[in-house]
N, C-alpha and C positions, 0 to 999 in steps of 0.2 A: 632103768633110773632112777634117770633123770627125768622124769614126768612127775615123781614123787618128789623130787631137789625141789619143782620151778614150783610147786602145789605146798612143799611149805611156806614160802612168805605170805601169801594171800587168805591162808589157815590162819598165821599167826597171827595177822592182821585181825580178822575175825574174831579169834580169841580173848584179846584184850578187848575188841565191842561189850563183844560177849558176858565179861566178867565185870566190864564198867558200868553195863547196863544193866548185870546183879547188882551192883553193888549197889546202884539206884532203890532199884526194888526195895533191899535189905536194907538203909536207912529213911528213907523216904516214899515208897509208894505202897510197902504192904503197911504198915505202919498205920498209916496216915487215911487208909482204904480202910480198917479196921474203924479206930477212931469216927468215924464219919458212920459207917455202917452204927455203933455203937450211939451217937444219936442222936441218928434217922430210924432208927429201931429199936425204938429199949428193950422190946420183947426179946430180942436177941443181944443184950448190952452181953449180957454173962460169958460171950462166948470170944469177944476182943484178945484177952489176951491170947486165951486156948487157940486163934484159928492165926494170930500174928509168928507165933511161937513153931505152929508146925509147915506154914510158908517158909520163914524167915528158915527152918532147921532144914528144906529141899531144893530155896534155894546156895546153901550151905554144903547139896550133896550136888548141885550142878557145875558150885566153884570147885571144886576135889574133882573132877570130873575135865576140866578144863587144862587147871595145872595140870592133873595129870599126863593128860595128849601134850600138851607141853614141850612136858619131860620127856613123854618120846616122841617127839616131832624131833630134839636136841638131837632124840637118839638117831633117829632116820640120819641128818642132815649129817653128821659124823659116821655114817657107815657101821653103827655099832644098837642098830638096832633086834639085833639073832645074838643076844647073849644074853646070859640069867639077869644081868638087870632090868631086862625093858620089861621083864614078866610081872618085878614086884612091884609095877605103871599099871599093869595093865589087872592086878589086883588089887592096888587100889582103887581104879574105874570101877570095877565090880562089885569092892564094898561098898562103894559108893551108889550106886547103882540097888543091888539088897537093897540098905540103909530105908530108900527112899519108897523100895516099893514094902517095903515091913509098915512102916510109916503110912502107908496107900493103905492098902489093908483093913490097919488099927480103923482107918478114916470110913472106909469105903464100910465096915462093919457099922461102925456106929453110925455116920447116916444113913446107911439101907431101915437097921433099925428105927429110924424116931423118921420116917420121909414118911410124905403126903403121897406124893407126885412120886411119880420111877420116874423121872427127867434127870437129876443129880446123881442117884444110886447108878443107873446107866451111866454115862458119863463118865462116870470115877472108876467101873471096873469096865468100860476100852480101855483107862490108860493103864489102869493094873494088867491091863493086856498086850499092851505097846511094851507095858516096858516090864515087863516078863521076859518079850518077844527081843527088847534089846540084852536081859541078864543073860538069855540064854547063849544070846547071837557070841558077843562076848567069854561068853565059856567055851567054845568053838573058837571062834579067832586064837582064842590062847593056847588054846591045843595044840595048832596050827604051828601058831608063834616060835612054841615049847620044840616040834617036827621040825621047824627051820632051822633053827636053832642047836638042834643036837645034828642036823646034817651038814651047817657051815662047822660046828666043830669037827666031825667027822673027818671031814676034806680039811680040814686049816691041819688034819695034822699027819693026815697025808702027803701037804705037803709040804 
């Protein structure tokens, strides 16, 4: 358990950095990028606001995962990770991953229907597969956490 406790502080630092970068993307980078795209490519100007909204939606999903991870780290530090309260935060992470996955599949279908080149649909399909693996991994980890929580509760009852 000592290694996990040592990893908590660096992980928290990187979560703060990641969250700050995501806010920068939400506020400045993504809206500016799609505004620039609309100016330089007038035939794609109608995609400015849908692309901005979808990309910010994905950033918000990542931010939800960051906040839920922060809460789980707090539970690790307080030695309360094997409680039912931690399952709520794992469910939040799983929900954010599924929400991002659904939007990505919609985008993949729309891009796939209108694509002239298979490059972008293949890239989107790769990302769909990666997010699918992440979601399924979270389902397995949630089941393991539930088992560990149950075992801990039984041991606490015996002691």
